[in-house]
C-alpha positions, 0 to 999 in steps of 0.5 A, a space after each residue: 459375186 452375183 452375176 447381173 447385180 448392177 443395172 445395165 443402163 448405168 451410164 453418164 448423165 448430165 443434171 441441170 439446175 433450172 434455177 442457176 443453170 449449173 450442170 453436173 456430170 455423174 453416173 445414173 440409171 434415170 430415164 430421160 429423153 432429153 440430150 445435151 452436149 458437154 465437151 463434144 460428147 452427147 449425154 442424157 439430160 435431166 432437169 432439176 428444180 433445185 440442187 446443192 448449188 441453188 439450195 439455201 442450206 448449201 449456199 447460205 443465202 435465203 431466197 424463196 424458190 417457189 415453182 408452184 405458187 405455194 409461198 404466195 398461197 401461204 402469204 394470202 392465207 396469212 394476210 386474210 387471217 390477220 385481217 379477220 383477227 383485226 376485224 374481230 378485235 375491232 368489233 370486240 373493242 366497241 364501246 358498249 353504252 351502259 346506263 349510268 348509276 343515277 339512271 339505275 337509282 331513278 328506275 329502282 325508286 319508281 318501281 316501288 
């Protein structure tokens, strides 16, 4: 086997889900400055926004997890687009006044 094939900093690390507070102890090479204590032993801590314990695909529940406001921005754009569409429909639906057939006949006889 090749020597020095595996990384030297492969160690136990705790991953914490910020949505529900669940933690996972596993091995990783991820670099982090944070520390936490689990069962009296100190481990490096990595904070994640979403994991299998909070992701809707794995939990089966539908909830919106939005850290950066992307869902709100999308909803605002969709609402503005709907208002613009309604305004266009309203302006297109305005009744246009046309001359009646009698007025057209009267004008045609006076022109002759």
